[in-house]
C-alpha positions in Angstrom: 0.0 0.0 0.0 2.8 2.4 0.8 4.3 2.0 -2.6 1.1 2.9 -4.4 0.4 5.8 -2.0 3.9 7.3 -2.6 3.6 6.9 -6.3 0.3 8.7 -6.4 1.5 11.5 -4.2 4.6 12.3 -6.2 2.6 12.7 -9.5 2.2 16.1 -11.2 -1.2 17.2 -12.3 -2.0 15.4 -15.6 -4.8 15.4 -18.1 -6.4 12.5 -16.2 -6.5 14.6 -13.1 -8.1 17.4 -15.1 -10.7 15.1 -16.6 -11.7 14.1 -13.1 -11.7 17.7 -12.1 -14.0 18.6 -15.0 -16.4 15.8 -14.1 -16.5 16.8 -10.4 -16.8 20.6 -11.1 -19.6 19.9 -13.6 -21.4 17.7 -11.0 -20.8 20.4 -8.3 -22.1 23.1 -10.7 -25.5 21.5 -11.1 -25.6 20.0 -7.6 -25.3 23.4 -6.0 -27.6 24.9 -8.6 -30.2 22.2 -8.1 -29.8 22.5 -4.3 -31.1 26.0 -4.7 -33.5 25.4 -7.5 -36.6 25.0 -5.3 -36.0 28.4 -3.6 -36.2 30.0 -7.0 -39.2 28.0 -8.1 -41.2 28.2 -4.8 -42.8 31.6 -5.3 -44.4 30.4 -8.6 -45.4 27.1 -7.1 -47.2 28.9 -4.2 -49.1 31.0 -6.7 -50.0 28.3 -9.2 -50.9 25.5 -6.7 -52.3 27.9 -4.0 -50.4 26.2 -1.3 -49.4 27.7 2.2 -45.9 28.6 3.2 -45.8 25.6 5.5 -45.9 23.2 2.6 -42.8 25.0 1.2 -41.1 24.2 4.6 -42.2 20.6 4.2 -40.6 20.3 0.8 -37.4 22.0 1.9 -37.1 19.7 4.9 -37.6 16.7 2.6 -34.6 17.8 0.5 -32.3 18.0 3.6 -33.7 14.6 4.8 -32.7 13.1 1.5 -29.3 14.6 1.7 -28.7 13.0 5.1 -29.7 9.6 3.7 -27.6 10.2 0.5 -24.6 11.3 2.5 -24.6 8.2 4.7 -25.8 5.7 2.2 -23.8 7.1 -0.7 -20.6 7.1 1.3 -21.1 3.4 2.2 -22.2 2.7 -1.4 -18.8 4.2 -2.6 -16.8 2.2 -0.1 -18.4 -1.0 -1.5 -18.5 -0.4 -5.3 -15.8 2.2 -5.8 -15.4 5.9 -6.1 -15.9 6.3 -9.8 -19.0 4.1 -10.0 -20.3 5.6 -6.9 -20.0 9.1 -8.3 -21.7 8.2 -11.6 -24.6 6.5 -9.7 -25.1 9.5 -7.4 -25.1 11.9 -10.4 -27.6 9.7 -12.2 -29.9 9.6 -9.2 -30.0 13.4 -8.6 -30.4 14.1 -12.4 -33.3 11.7 -12.9 -35.2 12.8 -9.9 -34.5 16.5 -10.6 -36.2 15.9 -13.9 -39.1 14.1 -12.2 -39.5 17.2 -10.0 -40.6 19.0 -13.2 -43.4 16.4 -13.6 -44.8 16.6 -10.0 -48.4 17.4 -9.7 -49.0 18.1 -6.0 -47.1 18.8 -2.7 -46.7 15.2 -1.9 -45.1 14.1 -5.2 -42.8 17.2 -5.2 -41.7 16.4 -1.6 -41.0 12.8 -2.5 -39.0 13.7 -5.6 -37.1 16.5 -3.7 -36.2 13.9 -1.1 -34.9 11.5 -3.7 -33.1 14.3 -5.4 -31.4 15.0 -2.1 -30.3 11.5 -1.8 -28.3 11.9 -5.1 -27.0 15.3 -4.1 -25.7 14.2 -0.7 -24.1 11.1 -2.2 -22.4 13.0 -5.0 -20.8 15.6 -2.6 -19.4 12.9 -0.3 -18.0 10.7 -3.1 -16.5 13.7 -5.0 -14.5 14.8 -1.8 -13.4 11.3 -1.1 -12.1 10.8 -4.7 -10.0 14.0 -4.6 -8.4 13.0 -1.3 -7.4 9.6 -2.6 -6.4 10.3 -6.3 -5.0 13.8 -6.3 -1.4 14.3 -5.0 -1.2 15.1 -1.3 0.3 18.5 -1.8 -2.5 19.6 -4.1 -5.7 17.9 -3.1 -7.1 20.9 -1.3 -6.3 23.3 -4.2 -8.1 21.2 -6.8 -11.1 20.5 -4.6 -11.3 24.3 -4.1 -11.4 24.8 -7.8 -14.2 22.3 -8.2 -16.2 23.9 -5.4 -15.6 27.4 -7.0 -17.1 26.3 -10.3 -20.0 24.7 -8.3 -20.8 27.9 -6.5 -21.1 29.7 -9.9 -24.1 27.3 -10.4 -26.1 29.2 -7.8 -26.2 32.5 -9.6 -26.5 30.7 -12.9 -29.6 28.9 -11.7 -30.9 32.2 -10.3 -30.7 33.8 -13.8 -32.2 30.7 -15.5 -35.2 31.0 -13.1 -35.3 34.7 -13.8 -36.1 34.1 -17.5 -38.0 30.8 -17.5 -40.3 31.1 -14.5 -42.3 34.1 -15.9 -42.8 32.3 -19.3 -46.0 30.6 -18.2 -47.7 29.0 -15.2 -45.5 25.9 -15.9 -42.3 27.9 -16.3 -41.1 26.8 -12.8 -40.8 23.3 -14.1 -38.0 24.3 -16.4 -35.9 25.2 -13.4 -35.8 21.5 -12.5 -35.1 20.5 -16.1 -32.1 22.8 -15.9 -30.8 21.0 -12.7 -31.2 17.6 -14.5 -28.5 18.7 -17.0 -25.9 17.5 -14.4 -26.4 14.1 -16.1 -23.9 15.2 -18.7 -21.1 14.9 -16.0 -21.5 11.2 -16.5 -19.7 10.8 -19.9 -16.7 12.8 -18.5 -16.8 10.7 -15.3 -16.6 7.5 -17.3 -13.0 8.5 -18.3 -11.9 9.0 -14.8 -9.4 6.6 -13.1 -10.7 4.6 -10.2 -9.0 5.1 -6.9 -6.0 2.8 -6.7 -6.0 3.1 -3.0 -9.5 1.8 -2.8 -8.8 -1.0 -5.3 -5.8 -2.2 -3.3 -7.7 -2.2 0.0 -10.4 -4.3 -1.7 -7.7 -6.8 -2.6 -7.7 -6.0 -6.4 -3.9 -5.5 -6.6 -3.7 -5.9 -10.3 -6.3 -3.3 -11.0 -4.7 -1.0 -8.4 -1.4 -1.4 -10.2 -2.9 -0.9 -13.6 -4.7 2.4 -12.6 -1.5 3.7 -10.9 0.6 2.9 -13.9 -2.0 4.5 -16.2 -1.6 7.7 -14.3 2.2 7.4 -14.3 2.3 6.8 -18.1 0.2 9.9 -18.8 2.4 12.0 -16.3 5.6 10.8 -18.0 4.2 11.6 -21.5 3.2 15.1 -20.3 5.9 16.1 -17.9 8.9 13.8 -18.5 10.6 11.4 -16.2 9.0 11.2 -12.7 11.1 11.5 -9.5 11.4 8.4 -7.4 8.6 8.0 -4.9 9.5 8.8 -1.3 9.0 6.2 1.4 5.4 6.2 2.8 3.9 4.5 5.9 1.9 1.4 5.4 -1.8 1.7 5.6 -3.7 0.6 8.6 -5.3 -2.7 7.9 -8.9 -3.1 8.7 -11.5 -5.7 7.8 -13.8 -5.0 4.9 -15.7 -1.6 5.0 -18.2 -1.4 7.7 -19.9 1.6 9.5 -19.1 0.0 12.9 -15.4 0.9 12.4 -16.3 4.5 12.7 -17.4 3.8 16.3 -14.5 1.7 17.4 -12.3 3.1 20.3 -9.6 4.1 17.9 -11.8 5.9 15.4 -14.7 7.2 17.5 -12.8 10.3 18.7 -12.3 11.6 15.2 -15.8 10.6 14.1 -17.5 12.3 17.0 -15.2 15.4 16.6 -16.3 15.8 13.0 -20.0 15.2 13.7 -19.8 18.1 16.2 -18.0 20.3 13.7 -20.5 19.6 10.9 -23.6 20.2 13.0 -22.3 23.5 14.4 -21.0 24.5 10.9 -24.3 23.8 9.4 -26.2 25.9 12.0 -23.7 28.7 11.8 -23.7 28.8 7.9 -27.4 28.3 7.2 -28.4 30.5 10.2 -26.6 33.4 8.6 -27.1 32.8 4.8 -30.8 31.6 5.0 -32.0 34.1 7.6 -29.9 37.3 7.2 -32.1 38.9 4.5 -35.4 38.0 6.2 -34.1 39.4 9.5 -33.1 42.7 7.9 -36.6 43.1 6.6 -38.1 42.2 9.9 -35.9 44.8 11.6 -37.1 47.6 9.4 -34.8 47.6 6.3 -36.8 47.9 3.1 -37.2 44.9 0.9 -35.6 46.6 -2.1 -32.5 47.6 -0.1 -32.3 44.1 1.5 -32.3 42.5 -1.9 -29.6 44.9 -3.0 -27.4 44.0 -0.1 -28.0 40.3 -0.6 -27.1 40.4 -4.2 -23.8 42.2 -3.5 -23.0 39.8 -0.7 -23.9 36.7 -2.9 -21.1 37.7 -5.3 -18.6 36.7 -2.6 -19.6 33.0 -2.6 -17.2 31.8 -5.4 -14.6 34.3 -4.3 -14.4 32.6 -0.9 -13.9 29.1 -2.5 -11.3 30.5 -4.9 -9.3 32.1 -2.1 -9.4 28.8 -0.2 -8.2 27.0 -3.3 -5.0 29.1 -3.3 -4.4 28.9 0.4 -5.6 25.6 1.7 -2.5 23.6 0.7 -0.1 26.4 1.6 -1.0 26.7 5.2 -1.9 24.0 7.8 -5.6 23.1 7.1 -6.3 22.6 10.8 -5.4 26.3 11.6 -7.0 27.5 8.4 -10.3 26.1 9.6 -9.8 27.7 13.1 -8.9 31.2 11.8 -11.8 31.1 9.4 -14.3 30.1 12.1 -13.1 33.0 14.2 -13.4 35.5 11.3 -17.0 34.4 10.7 -17.8 34.6 14.4 -16.5 38.2 14.7 -17.9 39.5 11.4 -21.3 37.8 12.0 -21.7 39.8 15.2 -20.6 43.0 13.6 -23.0 42.4 10.7 -25.9 42.1 13.2 -24.8 45.1 15.2 -24.7 47.6 12.3 -27.3 49.2 10.1 -24.8 51.2 7.9 -25.3 50.0 4.3 -21.6 49.8 3.3 -20.8 48.0 6.6 -23.7 45.6 6.1 -22.3 44.6 2.7 -18.6 44.5 3.9 -19.3 42.3 7.0 -21.8 40.2 5.2 -19.3 39.7 2.3 -16.6 38.7 4.7 -18.9 36.1 6.5 -19.9 34.5 3.1 -16.3 34.4 1.8 -14.9 32.9 4.9 -17.9 30.4 5.1 -17.2 29.2 1.5 -13.5 29.0 2.3 -14.4 27.0 5.3 -16.5 24.7 3.1 -13.5 23.9 0.9 -11.3 23.3 3.9 -13.7 21.0 5.6 -14.5 19.1 2.4 -10.7 18.4 2.1 -10.1 17.9 5.8 -12.9 15.5 6.7 -12.0 12.5 4.4 -8.3 12.8 5.4 -9.2 11.7 8.9 -10.6 8.2 8.0 -8.9 5.1 6.8 -9.4 4.1 3.1 -11.8 1.3 3.9 -14.3 3.6 5.5 -13.2 7.0 4.2 -16.3 7.6 2.1 -18.6 6.2 4.9 -17.0 8.4 7.5 -17.3 11.5 5.2 -20.9 10.5 4.5 -21.9 10.0 8.1 -20.4 13.3 9.4 -21.6 15.3 6.5 -25.0 13.7 6.5 -25.6 14.4 10.2 -24.8 18.0 9.6 -27.4 18.1 6.9 -30.0 16.4 9.1 -29.2 19.0 11.8 -30.5 21.7 9.5 -34.0 20.2 9.9 -34.1 21.7 13.4 -31.7 24.6 12.8 -34.4 27.0 11.4 -36.7 26.1 14.4 -33.9 27.2 16.7 -33.2 30.4 14.9 -36.9 31.3 14.8 -37.3 30.7 18.5 -34.3 32.8 19.3 -35.5 35.7 17.2 -39.0 35.7 18.7 -37.7 35.4 22.3 -34.5 37.5 22.2 -34.6 39.7 19.1 -32.5 40.5 16.0 -28.9 40.6 17.4 -29.4 37.4 19.4 -29.6 35.4 16.2 -26.1 36.5 15.1 -24.8 35.9 18.5 -26.1 32.3 18.2 -24.4 31.7 14.8 -21.2 33.2 16.1 -21.2 30.9 19.1 -21.7 27.9 16.7 -18.5 29.0 14.8 -16.6 29.4 18.1 -17.6 25.7 18.9 -16.1 24.8 15.4 -12.9 26.7 16.1 -12.4 25.3 19.6 -13.2 21.7 18.5 -10.7 21.7 15.7 -8.0 23.6 17.7 -8.2 21.2 20.6 -9.0 17.8 19.0 -7.9 18.2 15.4 -4.7 17.0 13.8 -2.4 18.5 11.1 -3.0 17.1 7.6 -1.7 19.4 5.0 0.6 17.8 2.5 0.8 14.5 4.4 0.1 11.1 2.9 -3.3 9.7 3.9 -1.8 6.6 5.3 0.3 8.7 7.7 -2.9 10.3 9.0 -4.7 7.1 9.6 -1.8 5.4 11.4 -0.9 8.4 13.5 -3.0 7.4 16.5 -1.7 3.8 16.4 1.9 5.1 16.5 1.2 7.6 19.3 -0.4 4.9 21.5 2.5 2.5 20.9 5.0 5.2 21.9 3.1 5.7 25.1 3.5 2.0 26.0 -0.2 1.1 25.2 -1.5 -1.4 22.7 -3.5 0.2 19.9 
């Protein structure tokens, strides 16, 4: 295992890596666009179907419930059948059911189809992050995942503009927004050309295929960049039985699993508490709707900027401390946003929160799969990410209760406390991962316990 790991990590970025990046970025573009598609279609659906706002909440909750199931189930699926096939399967699920959203005829069918779309969306995100961590060189995996997320975030304003033009066409115009989301299916022909993860193949006992995929990457690298340097010695991978979710709860792995579950829950509450509620709270606090939408539009531009900044920094500084600093920036700027009503400062502090939040997303997408062994890497990413999505079912209820009982600023104090929990958890219990082989990260605890005279 150490030989294949070292050979993968010494590779330069090749056309095969770029093909994978194109497939993942294409998937993220329509995944993030589709994730927001219902928000853009909902006003028209309310008008055409004559449904109350509580039905919109039901449909939205169904999407997040599906993403929880997709994160957990999709991660395990990819640990069993492979990263490449898992990614293709997840894209196919969300594309097919996004198209079926366009054919729904009442609240129940739309909620069901949004739930099943969420299954595909959650699975795709988890598997894409796992693939990058295993196939891209250790020194560059954060950078290229950042590029894929940056492209994905552009899908949000792109979907907004599509909705702007198609929804007013007719009473059925909202259906075209979901057709747009289904175009993610065209990521599949690109993904079919991706290499399978040699790390996953070897841990499944398919040594010949693992060697063949590694050699395929090396041949392309030699053709494009010349002779490769000799691989450096890497630690052997920790050997585990076949992939099983129970390994995430063993004494040696439970600490990391629990830490990341806590991080993803509070990250979700902190992020969605600000992004989903900030415009509404401004209106409730007396800012005009027109001005609120102007501020929100300016702040939204910062979404891809944050991911792009992270792409250029997340492999240059230690990821653990990058996450901690980002969380502190969001906590401080979130409170300052809630404390000011000066328009330029609203935009500045709001923009900083959004940029740091998307930089945080790139860092956590990279960091989370690094802390799990290959056998359960996708399952671990799926469980922690999925629980975070599930937490968002109750998050809006918490925010609403805080606003009613304690007022406007208290909401931003709550979201800031969430980010302080993230910073403290990673600072105290996290480990350093930047540029290190995955196998070194999963054997670190074993070695530390041996040095202390304890059996792992």
